[in-house]
C-alpha positions, 0 to 999 in steps of 0.5 A: 500500500502507499506511504505518506506524502514525501518531501523529496525531489521527485515528490516536489516535481510530481506532487499534486499532479497524480492522475487520480484513481484509488490505489488498491491494497497489495497483499503478499508482495508485488510479485504475488500481485503481478502473478494474480493480475496475469492469472485473473485476466490473461485472455484479456491481456492477450487481446490487448497485446495483439492490439498494441502489436498492430501499432508495432508492425511498422517497427517490426517490418523495418527491423526485418528489412534491416536484417535482410539488407545486411544479409544481401549486402554481405552476399554482394560484397567481393569477399572472394573472387577470381579474375582469371583462371588460375589467378585468384584475386583477394581484394582488401576486405578490412572494414567491409562488413562494418561498412555494410552495417554503417550504411544499412543503419544510417538509412534504416535507423532513421526510419526505425525512429519513426517506427518507434513513434508509431509503436508508442502510440499503441503503448500509450493505450496499453499503459493506461489500461495497465495503470487502471488495473494496477491502481484499482486492483480491478478490471480494465476496458477497451475504453481505457485503451483509447483514453490512454492514447489520447492522454499519454501520446503527448508524453510517449511521442516526444519521449520516443523522439527525445530518446530515439534520435540520440540512440540512432546517433549513438548506434551510428557512432558505434558502427563507425568506431567498429569500422575504424577499428577494422581498418586500423585507423585511430587509437584502438583504446579510445575507440573501444572506450567510446564504444563502451560509453555509447553502449552505456548511454544506450542503456541509460536512454532506454531506462529514461524512455521507460520512466518517461512512459511510466511517469507520463501514464501516472502523473500529468505534469507536462513533458519537461517535468516528466523528462526531469523526473524520468532522468532523476529516477533513472539515476536515483534507482539505477541498480533496481532499474537495471534489474527490472530492465533485464526482466522487461527485456526477457522476450528480446533476450530469448530472441537472441539465444536462438533455437528453441528459445528464439521460437519461444521469444517470438511466440511470447512477443506475439501473445503476451510479450508487450503487455508483460513488459508493461506489467513488469515495469508499471508494477515496479514503477508504482512501487517507486512512486509509493516510496519516493512520491507517496500517497498523494492521491490518498491525501487528496482522497482524505481531504475530499472525504473531510468535508463529508466527515464534518457534515456528518458530525454537524448533522449528528450534533444537530440531531442531538440538539433537536432531540434535546428540544423534544421531551420524551415521556420515557426519560422524564419519569422513573420507570422501574426496571424488570429486576424482581419476581413480579411478572404478568400472569400468562393465560393457559391455552384453555382458560377460565374466568378465574384465570382472567381474574388472576391476569387482571390482578397481576396487571394491577399489581404491576401498575401499583408497583410501577407507580410506587417506584415512580413516586419514590424516585421522582425527585432524583436529580436526573429527572428533576434536571431533565424536566426543568430543562423542558420547563425552561424551554417551554417558558422561553417559547411562551415568552417569544410568542408573547413578544411576537404578539405584542410586536404584531399589535404595535405594528397593527396600531401604527398601521391604523394611525397612519390611515 
């Protein structure tokens, strides 16, 4: 469950900008909660995964075309050949493969950034549907998906461009560095260091992009506020980010293992991969928001409920006040409790006149005993004070009526004098 409102940097950035909706209590930990979400709504999650997959088709097609062009380029390059019979020609092949990669990535990398922009439109809808499911612990509908596209696209599309364009340039930088290493130009040490730095930067960009999606789905603070929060959360929770980032990338990791695992990765991506990645990251990021931002919306909920509580208390006080203005016959006089052996005679199924006389005698005895008790306790303090209160109220009411009558007579006389 959520914690109280925090005072950290992230809380100051995002405080008061929560998109609303109650947060469900989580029992058994987030992993158990995650598995419960998967089991309880698996078929619907598969349908949402297929819907998001439609938006990812352009990116997937570009990835396949890139791979095809790399294979075609490798086959068309003169890695070996014969000029004349008996005279083999071995052209200079250093850097040819790296040059193919650089050429293909320069063209398809730019197109894949645009494909990412199209893909995040579908992710924006899935993020909102998963947010509703996680925050409420309940179900989600197709309406939540389309509503998420309308509300989250303003964060997802700029986030794809802000992170995708630098990633494209970093990939070109890695390709060019590998080409220089292959042809023996430049300092090998510096080139390797640059490749490592670019790879680290790519990982950080991926984490920042994930946080942009998550922050944008949960908080409505403008894109630049979302970007600042995403950058801060990336470095603030870096070890955990790397761990959950690996969990998010499991379907893609399976694709790289080949053989059976590659087939499993394709099936997982098609049926459940995208929604799985969103579920993992949104569950983790919700924990981070609870820890660093706190239960902001819970505080809002309490503040919203406070006037209702006050109105209930006020209504209760008014009801008590109204009750004290109405005299109760039960509270104004002593009533003997049933703490002795006196009881009303019960008639048998077949009764006679004698039984009726016994019944009447028991009633008279009970009445006499009650009157005797009332006479003995009529001067008890609680009855005297209670009756005196209503006598005072009656006196004040009569005085107000007399004053009102006098005022009405004076007004009538002034009216007659004016005529």
